[in-house]
N, C-alpha and C positions, 0 to 999 in steps of 0.2 A: 740226527736227525731219524724219525721212522721211518721216511721213505727209502732210506737207503736199503733196510733190510727187505724192500718189497720189490727194489727192484735190482739185485743182486750185488749192492756198493757201489752201483753208478746212481748219480743222484737225478731224480724226475724234475721234471719239470723241463723249460726250454732256456736257451740265451737268448734276450731280446737287446736289439741293439738300436740306438736312437741313429738315423743315418743322416747324415748335412753334407753341405760341399767343402765344409771348412775342415783344415790340416786337421784339427782337433777330432771332428766327427771321422774322416777318415781313419787317424788311431784308432779309434774305437769302435770301426768297423772292423780294421786287422787285431785287435785283440779278443773281438767277439768270436771270430773265425776261429782264434787259438784258443778260445775255452771251448765252443763247439767240439772242437776236435778233441781235444783233452777228456773233454766230461762225455762225450759219444751223447751230447741234445742235439737236438735240432735250431737250428739257426732262423731268428725271427728280425727280420730286417724290416723298420720300422721308417718311414717317412712322412714325418707330418705336416701338414700345410694350410693355409689361411689364404683367403680372397685378400688382395695385394691392399686393397681400401680396408679392408677387417671387415668383420663378421658383420657388426652393426648397420654399418653402410652399406654392405652387400644386401642386409635383410629389407631394409626401404625399398631398394628397386634389386631384388633378384632377376638373373639371368641364367638360365639354364646351361647356355651353351658356353657360357666363361666359366662356369663350375667347371665343366667337361676339359675347358682346355686346361685349367689349374690343375686337374687332377692329373692329366695326362703329361704334362709338364713334370710334375712331382713324381709319376711314375719313370720318366725319362732320368731325371737325377738321380733316382734310385740306382738307376741300368749304368749310371755312367759311375756314382760311387763305387759299386763293385770293379768297373774296368780301372778308375785310381786308385783305386787300394792294392788292389791286386791281381788286376791285368784279368778281372772277369769272375763271374762264380764259380768256385771249387765247386767238382762234380764230385769229389768225396764225402758233403755234405748235404742233409736235409734242410733245403733251404724254404722258407716262409717268406714271401713279399707280400707287406703290407703298408698301404698309402691311405692315409686316415686323414680326414678333417678334422681341424683344430690345433688349440695351441699344443705345442712338442711336449710340455711337459705332463699335462692332465691325459694328454694321449698316450704317452708310454706306460704311466703309473694303470693306466685303465688296460693296457696290452699285457703287461707283466702283473698278472694279477693273482696269479697263485705263488704263494711263500716258497715254493719250490724251484721258482725262476729264478735266472741272473740277468740282472739289470746292468747293460752297458752304454752308458754315455761318455762323450768327449766334453771336457772344458777347457776352452781357449783362455789365452791370458789377456783381457781387453787390457789395451790403455788407450789413455788420450779422453779427448770428450766422447767419442763415441761409446766408449764402455760404458760413462754414466748415463744413455740415451736407451740403451738397454734394459727395459723395467723386468721382465720376467724373465730371468735366468734360467736354463732348466740344469744349471748344477745346483741352484738352490732347493727349488721346488721337488724334483725328484726324490733325493735323499730323504727329507724331510715327510713326506708321504706315501713312498712304496710300498708296496708289502712284503716285500722282496730284498734279496742282498742285492746290494748298488756297488758296482764297479765305478771309477771315475776315472777317465784316463786323460789325461794332460795333452793338449796338444806339442809340438816341436815350438822350442823357442828359438826366435828369429831376430835377427838384428833388425834394423829398420831399413837400411837396402833393402836387404833380402826381402822382407816381406811387402816392397813395393816393385820388385821385378816379378815375384808372384802376382801380384794383382795386375800389374799392368801385360803378364804372359795368358791372363785368362780373358782380359778386355780384349786383345789381339784375336786371341781363340773365337772369340764368341762374333767379330767383325767377320771373321773368316770363313765362318760357316756359310754353305749353301743354302 
């Protein structure tokens, strides 16, 4: 790599991590932090968001106050992901937080646009009918189109009962918030 000579043996570029609320997304964030520490790079945590009803419907009847609300919610989820993954943002890293409107795959590929970047994404192990409904899996889009090295981190394997308990805990937590 030609850029190693310029940076004194350390790779140039950033460690870009696609952050989501899923267990695979949290595992990707943890691995991104490890890679940023190991290589001395900056960590760019990216949260992509889209209007809940879809961009096509939103364009027909745009409402900027709703868009601000959804962007703020994406920022809160990005901050919450750091809390869930590692107990808060690490003080020993340079962290750049980006909340970008758009589909996750194209957003991540545009943020990690340098060949020297490392892009870290999580890959859930989908099962059942919900897996067939997910039309644009990020773990297929990103490796096929990214201009940089991609690290795909698998989510943890859970027994069906464990997954149900975790989902129930998340719902109870949502209702318990003031």
